[in-house]
C-alpha beads as a LAMMPS data file, in Angstrom:
LAMMPS data file: protein, C-alpha beads

266 atoms
265 bonds

1 atom types
1 bond types

-500.0 500.0 xlo xhi
-500.0 500.0 ylo yhi
-500.0 500.0 zlo zhi

Masses

1 110.0

Atoms # bond

1 1 1 -448.225 45.457 41.628
2 1 1 -451.856 46.438 42.084
3 1 1 -454.486 43.942 43.174
4 1 1 -456.924 45.480 40.682
5 1 1 -457.839 43.327 37.697
6 1 1 -457.148 45.123 34.410
7 1 1 -457.787 42.275 31.922
8 1 1 -460.407 39.549 31.974
9 1 1 -460.586 36.835 29.335
10 1 1 -463.848 34.922 29.613
11 1 1 -464.409 31.585 27.853
12 1 1 -462.328 32.543 24.818
13 1 1 -462.615 30.015 21.984
14 1 1 -461.307 30.325 18.428
15 1 1 -462.219 27.948 15.603
16 1 1 -460.921 28.378 12.059
17 1 1 -461.037 26.367 8.865
18 1 1 -457.834 24.640 7.769
19 1 1 -456.623 24.650 4.147
20 1 1 -458.919 21.675 3.417
21 1 1 -461.870 23.391 5.160
22 1 1 -461.745 21.164 8.247
23 1 1 -462.634 23.116 11.439
24 1 1 -459.637 23.488 13.761
25 1 1 -459.961 24.614 17.374
26 1 1 -457.094 26.974 18.229
27 1 1 -458.303 28.078 21.681
28 1 1 -461.007 26.536 23.840
29 1 1 -462.689 28.059 26.912
30 1 1 -459.616 30.090 27.821
31 1 1 -460.131 32.052 31.051
32 1 1 -457.586 34.389 32.613
33 1 1 -457.470 37.485 34.825
34 1 1 -454.452 39.808 34.758
35 1 1 -453.692 42.314 37.494
36 1 1 -452.781 45.931 36.851
37 1 1 -449.001 46.355 36.681
38 1 1 -448.364 42.620 36.342
39 1 1 -445.650 41.144 34.138
40 1 1 -447.276 37.965 32.853
41 1 1 -445.547 35.599 30.440
42 1 1 -447.240 33.009 28.238
43 1 1 -445.381 29.928 27.030
44 1 1 -446.601 26.893 25.148
45 1 1 -445.860 24.622 22.187
46 1 1 -445.969 25.966 18.647
47 1 1 -449.499 26.352 17.328
48 1 1 -451.199 26.471 20.744
49 1 1 -452.748 29.904 20.161
50 1 1 -450.333 32.268 21.936
51 1 1 -450.191 34.838 19.132
52 1 1 -453.925 34.440 18.498
53 1 1 -454.513 35.303 22.144
54 1 1 -452.467 38.501 21.852
55 1 1 -454.282 39.492 18.662
56 1 1 -457.602 39.091 20.482
57 1 1 -456.352 41.189 23.404
58 1 1 -455.232 43.880 20.965
59 1 1 -458.656 43.896 19.317
60 1 1 -457.120 42.767 16.018
61 1 1 -459.060 39.487 15.948
62 1 1 -462.466 38.522 17.280
63 1 1 -462.876 35.238 19.139
64 1 1 -465.408 32.712 17.863
65 1 1 -466.860 32.700 21.373
66 1 1 -466.092 34.522 24.583
67 1 1 -465.407 38.072 25.716
68 1 1 -462.434 40.297 26.539
69 1 1 -462.725 43.062 29.125
70 1 1 -460.130 45.747 29.840
71 1 1 -460.908 47.725 32.992
72 1 1 -464.424 46.339 32.779
73 1 1 -464.957 47.550 29.206
74 1 1 -465.807 45.012 26.494
75 1 1 -463.112 45.080 23.777
76 1 1 -464.266 44.342 20.234
77 1 1 -461.918 46.569 18.199
78 1 1 -458.368 47.954 18.526
79 1 1 -457.917 50.402 21.413
80 1 1 -454.505 52.035 20.918
81 1 1 -455.155 54.302 23.898
82 1 1 -455.186 51.216 26.122
83 1 1 -453.144 48.535 24.332
84 1 1 -449.913 48.609 22.293
85 1 1 -448.140 45.666 20.687
86 1 1 -444.491 44.834 19.974
87 1 1 -443.802 42.064 17.459
88 1 1 -440.801 39.836 16.759
89 1 1 -440.353 41.636 13.434
90 1 1 -439.165 45.177 14.014
91 1 1 -441.944 46.792 11.877
92 1 1 -440.037 50.060 11.595
93 1 1 -440.477 52.485 8.695
94 1 1 -437.141 52.373 6.817
95 1 1 -437.494 55.939 5.519
96 1 1 -437.946 57.383 9.008
97 1 1 -435.250 58.083 11.563
98 1 1 -435.319 56.670 15.078
99 1 1 -437.082 59.835 16.246
100 1 1 -439.510 59.714 13.328
101 1 1 -440.386 56.082 14.035
102 1 1 -440.910 56.639 17.748
103 1 1 -443.221 59.633 17.294
104 1 1 -445.302 58.153 14.455
105 1 1 -448.117 56.938 16.723
106 1 1 -448.547 60.408 18.181
107 1 1 -448.461 61.867 14.679
108 1 1 -451.377 59.635 13.659
109 1 1 -453.271 60.883 16.725
110 1 1 -452.789 64.501 15.645
111 1 1 -450.508 65.485 18.523
112 1 1 -448.593 68.712 17.885
113 1 1 -445.029 68.433 16.589
114 1 1 -443.586 70.010 19.716
115 1 1 -445.435 67.698 22.109
116 1 1 -444.805 64.499 20.174
117 1 1 -441.102 65.311 19.841
118 1 1 -440.829 65.895 23.572
119 1 1 -442.585 62.608 24.396
120 1 1 -440.601 60.661 21.791
121 1 1 -437.272 61.962 23.088
122 1 1 -438.299 60.986 26.613
123 1 1 -438.982 57.384 25.548
124 1 1 -435.828 57.219 23.414
125 1 1 -433.887 58.096 26.554
126 1 1 -435.846 55.503 28.546
127 1 1 -434.748 52.693 26.183
128 1 1 -431.136 53.910 26.138
129 1 1 -430.951 55.234 22.570
130 1 1 -430.178 58.891 23.202
131 1 1 -427.649 60.028 20.595
132 1 1 -429.200 57.792 17.915
133 1 1 -432.258 59.944 17.186
134 1 1 -431.133 60.787 13.627
135 1 1 -430.144 57.240 12.639
136 1 1 -432.160 55.180 10.164
137 1 1 -433.197 51.541 10.783
138 1 1 -430.562 50.149 8.388
139 1 1 -427.893 51.776 10.572
140 1 1 -429.037 49.960 13.717
141 1 1 -428.391 46.499 15.139
142 1 1 -431.272 44.096 15.729
143 1 1 -431.310 44.881 19.431
144 1 1 -431.391 48.624 18.784
145 1 1 -434.271 48.222 16.322
146 1 1 -436.275 46.397 18.953
147 1 1 -435.565 49.176 21.450
148 1 1 -437.012 51.617 18.922
149 1 1 -440.129 49.434 18.606
150 1 1 -440.538 49.361 22.396
151 1 1 -440.063 53.140 22.642
152 1 1 -442.662 53.668 19.908
153 1 1 -445.175 51.486 21.757
154 1 1 -444.573 53.308 25.047
155 1 1 -444.813 56.787 23.518
156 1 1 -448.593 56.534 23.144
157 1 1 -448.689 55.717 26.882
158 1 1 -450.768 52.515 26.738
159 1 1 -451.935 50.845 29.902
160 1 1 -451.071 47.400 28.515
161 1 1 -448.064 46.318 26.460
162 1 1 -448.367 43.081 24.475
163 1 1 -445.060 41.554 23.357
164 1 1 -445.093 38.665 20.879
165 1 1 -441.656 37.008 21.043
166 1 1 -439.961 40.421 20.768
167 1 1 -436.452 39.020 21.266
168 1 1 -436.923 35.829 19.246
169 1 1 -434.734 36.940 16.328
170 1 1 -431.834 38.098 18.512
171 1 1 -428.708 36.245 19.619
172 1 1 -428.523 34.980 23.201
173 1 1 -426.247 37.750 24.501
174 1 1 -428.353 40.561 23.022
175 1 1 -431.472 38.832 24.270
176 1 1 -430.131 38.777 27.827
177 1 1 -429.197 42.468 27.698
178 1 1 -432.600 43.472 26.323
179 1 1 -434.350 41.333 28.918
180 1 1 -432.506 43.239 31.632
181 1 1 -433.408 46.538 29.928
182 1 1 -437.076 45.540 29.664
183 1 1 -437.104 44.682 33.360
184 1 1 -435.679 48.124 34.146
185 1 1 -438.297 49.810 31.932
186 1 1 -441.080 47.816 33.595
187 1 1 -439.806 48.768 37.044
188 1 1 -439.848 52.458 36.033
189 1 1 -443.227 52.492 34.262
190 1 1 -445.142 49.622 35.935
191 1 1 -447.080 48.988 32.746
192 1 1 -449.080 45.776 32.537
193 1 1 -447.052 43.528 30.221
194 1 1 -448.142 40.287 28.577
195 1 1 -445.089 38.642 27.068
196 1 1 -444.891 35.596 24.786
197 1 1 -441.610 33.691 24.561
198 1 1 -440.138 30.255 23.838
199 1 1 -437.245 30.898 26.242
200 1 1 -437.863 29.324 29.645
201 1 1 -435.038 31.250 31.306
202 1 1 -436.436 34.495 29.929
203 1 1 -439.879 33.602 31.261
204 1 1 -438.611 32.948 34.797
205 1 1 -436.364 36.022 34.824
206 1 1 -439.003 38.519 33.710
207 1 1 -442.302 37.301 35.098
208 1 1 -444.545 37.714 38.098
209 1 1 -446.573 34.757 36.786
210 1 1 -446.088 32.299 33.930
211 1 1 -449.019 30.771 32.063
212 1 1 -448.204 27.376 30.533
213 1 1 -450.541 26.533 27.646
214 1 1 -451.543 23.112 26.392
215 1 1 -451.207 21.851 22.843
216 1 1 -454.067 22.809 20.527
217 1 1 -456.758 23.641 21.434
218 1 1 -454.946 26.058 23.699
219 1 1 -455.994 26.020 27.336
220 1 1 -454.184 26.761 30.592
221 1 1 -452.189 23.775 31.825
222 1 1 -450.612 25.539 34.797
223 1 1 -449.919 29.001 36.185
224 1 1 -446.610 29.365 38.022
225 1 1 -445.942 32.241 40.391
226 1 1 -442.394 33.631 40.378
227 1 1 -441.494 34.983 43.802
228 1 1 -438.103 36.547 43.101
229 1 1 -437.935 40.085 44.514
230 1 1 -437.492 43.241 42.460
231 1 1 -435.301 44.634 41.101
232 1 1 -434.371 41.500 39.162
233 1 1 -430.743 40.967 38.219
234 1 1 -429.104 38.347 35.924
235 1 1 -427.259 36.801 38.882
236 1 1 -430.522 35.200 40.004
237 1 1 -430.258 32.863 37.005
238 1 1 -427.473 30.983 38.797
239 1 1 -429.600 30.096 41.846
240 1 1 -431.096 26.676 42.561
241 1 1 -434.577 28.193 42.875
242 1 1 -434.334 29.662 39.387
243 1 1 -433.194 26.336 37.932
244 1 1 -435.955 24.432 39.742
245 1 1 -438.587 26.704 38.186
246 1 1 -437.012 26.390 34.756
247 1 1 -437.002 22.583 34.984
248 1 1 -440.637 22.561 36.120
249 1 1 -441.540 24.637 33.050
250 1 1 -439.469 22.367 30.826
251 1 1 -441.301 19.243 32.006
252 1 1 -444.710 20.803 31.403
253 1 1 -443.744 22.222 28.033
254 1 1 -442.133 18.979 26.890
255 1 1 -445.345 17.036 27.547
256 1 1 -447.412 19.506 25.536
257 1 1 -444.825 19.805 22.762
258 1 1 -444.985 16.034 22.199
259 1 1 -448.754 16.310 21.803
260 1 1 -448.328 19.216 19.377
261 1 1 -445.893 17.213 17.221
262 1 1 -448.328 14.293 17.077
263 1 1 -451.086 16.694 16.010
264 1 1 -448.944 17.905 13.121
265 1 1 -448.283 14.334 12.005
266 1 1 -451.964 13.337 11.896

Bonds

1 1 1 2
2 1 2 3
3 1 3 4
4 1 4 5
5 1 5 6
6 1 6 7
7 1 7 8
8 1 8 9
9 1 9 10
10 1 10 11
11 1 11 12
12 1 12 13
13 1 13 14
14 1 14 15
15 1 15 16
16 1 16 17
17 1 17 18
18 1 18 19
19 1 19 20
20 1 20 21
21 1 21 22
22 1 22 23
23 1 23 24
24 1 24 25
25 1 25 26
26 1 26 27
27 1 27 28
28 1 28 29
29 1 29 30
30 1 30 31
31 1 31 32
32 1 32 33
33 1 33 34
34 1 34 35
35 1 35 36
36 1 36 37
37 1 37 38
38 1 38 39
39 1 39 40
40 1 40 41
41 1 41 42
42 1 42 43
43 1 43 44
44 1 44 45
45 1 45 46
46 1 46 47
47 1 47 48
48 1 48 49
49 1 49 50
50 1 50 51
51 1 51 52
52 1 52 53
53 1 53 54
54 1 54 55
55 1 55 56
56 1 56 57
57 1 57 58
58 1 58 59
59 1 59 60
60 1 60 61
61 1 61 62
62 1 62 63
63 1 63 64
64 1 64 65
65 1 65 66
66 1 66 67
67 1 67 68
68 1 68 69
69 1 69 70
70 1 70 71
71 1 71 72
72 1 72 73
73 1 73 74
74 1 74 75
75 1 75 76
76 1 76 77
77 1 77 78
78 1 78 79
79 1 79 80
80 1 80 81
81 1 81 82
82 1 82 83
83 1 83 84
84 1 84 85
85 1 85 86
86 1 86 87
87 1 87 88
88 1 88 89
89 1 89 90
90 1 90 91
91 1 91 92
92 1 92 93
93 1 93 94
94 1 94 95
95 1 95 96
96 1 96 97
97 1 97 98
98 1 98 99
99 1 99 100
100 1 100 101
101 1 101 102
102 1 102 103
103 1 103 104
104 1 104 105
105 1 105 106
106 1 106 107
107 1 107 108
108 1 108 109
109 1 109 110
110 1 110 111
111 1 111 112
112 1 112 113
113 1 113 114
114 1 114 115
115 1 115 116
116 1 116 117
117 1 117 118
118 1 118 119
119 1 119 120
120 1 120 121
121 1 121 122
122 1 122 123
123 1 123 124
124 1 124 125
125 1 125 126
126 1 126 127
127 1 127 128
128 1 128 129
129 1 129 130
130 1 130 131
131 1 131 132
132 1 132 133
133 1 133 134
134 1 134 135
135 1 135 136
136 1 136 137
137 1 137 138
138 1 138 139
139 1 139 140
140 1 140 141
141 1 141 142
142 1 142 143
143 1 143 144
144 1 144 145
145 1 145 146
146 1 146 147
147 1 147 148
148 1 148 149
149 1 149 150
150 1 150 151
151 1 151 152
152 1 152 153
153 1 153 154
154 1 154 155
155 1 155 156
156 1 156 157
157 1 157 158
158 1 158 159
159 1 159 160
160 1 160 161
161 1 161 162
162 1 162 163
163 1 163 164
164 1 164 165
165 1 165 166
166 1 166 167
167 1 167 168
168 1 168 169
169 1 169 170
170 1 170 171
171 1 171 172
172 1 172 173
173 1 173 174
174 1 174 175
175 1 175 176
176 1 176 177
177 1 177 178
178 1 178 179
179 1 179 180
180 1 180 181
181 1 181 182
182 1 182 183
183 1 183 184
184 1 184 185
185 1 185 186
186 1 186 187
187 1 187 188
188 1 188 189
189 1 189 190
190 1 190 191
191 1 191 192
192 1 192 193
193 1 193 194
194 1 194 195
195 1 195 196
196 1 196 197
197 1 197 198
198 1 198 199
199 1 199 200
200 1 200 201
201 1 201 202
202 1 202 203
203 1 203 204
204 1 204 205
205 1 205 206
206 1 206 207
207 1 207 208
208 1 208 209
209 1 209 210
210 1 210 211
211 1 211 212
212 1 212 213
213 1 213 214
214 1 214 215
215 1 215 216
216 1 216 217
217 1 217 218
218 1 218 219
219 1 219 220
220 1 220 221
221 1 221 222
222 1 222 223
223 1 223 224
224 1 224 225
225 1 225 226
226 1 226 227
227 1 227 228
228 1 228 229
229 1 229 230
230 1 230 231
231 1 231 232
232 1 232 233
233 1 233 234
234 1 234 235
235 1 235 236
236 1 236 237
237 1 237 238
238 1 238 239
239 1 239 240
240 1 240 241
241 1 241 242
242 1 242 243
243 1 243 244
244 1 244 245
245 1 245 246
246 1 246 247
247 1 247 248
248 1 248 249
249 1 249 250
250 1 250 251
251 1 251 252
252 1 252 253
253 1 253 254
254 1 254 255
255 1 255 256
256 1 256 257
257 1 257 258
258 1 258 259
259 1 259 260
260 1 260 261
261 1 261 262
262 1 262 263
263 1 263 264
264 1 264 265
265 1 265 266
């Protein structure tokens, strides 16, 4: 992992009006630097602003206050050349094949058919879907659909990959397999990844650092460094060190989740 900073979030605050027009603070003075090639995971209670943060990083939403810099450049609009996003929903085009879905971003950019097909096939192989190029989304399992979404995001060769609970809709076994696959892909590409999850085990397994957010308004409660060596393997989940980190996360998250529940009740 490089020591160069690729992302800087400076004093990010987001205020919106609730359904009864009462101002609600979603994020408040959120500051974070992310290093190039880092796998950083964000966890926090529901409603703490995790998805809002990713939308701001993607240029899809403007903060009420604060600035976002990527490689020193102020980001105020989507930059698909720098940032790609993978959502929990598969967001695939049902009328397109796997190959057609993966190359769609390059098609929008006007890349020639020959070049985009070559790049798409390369990423399909990277995510382990070679042989499924002609299949349609309805013919794929949930895990395979998410692999297609990851391949599509990587095909445009972004510097940063944002992942908003990408495995949240999958069963535990599929989730574990895809986590291992994502780790392999990260080790091969060394993209900067910012990953949002509710799974504490997933956070410890995948991350270089874990940002624990407070209940609304979202701020940083703690940043935990994960010192497991690479390549990561599932066997590390059985170690005492892994369990100690998971329990530390659980304690922090439980405290903030109680606050979040009380906020919903008032």
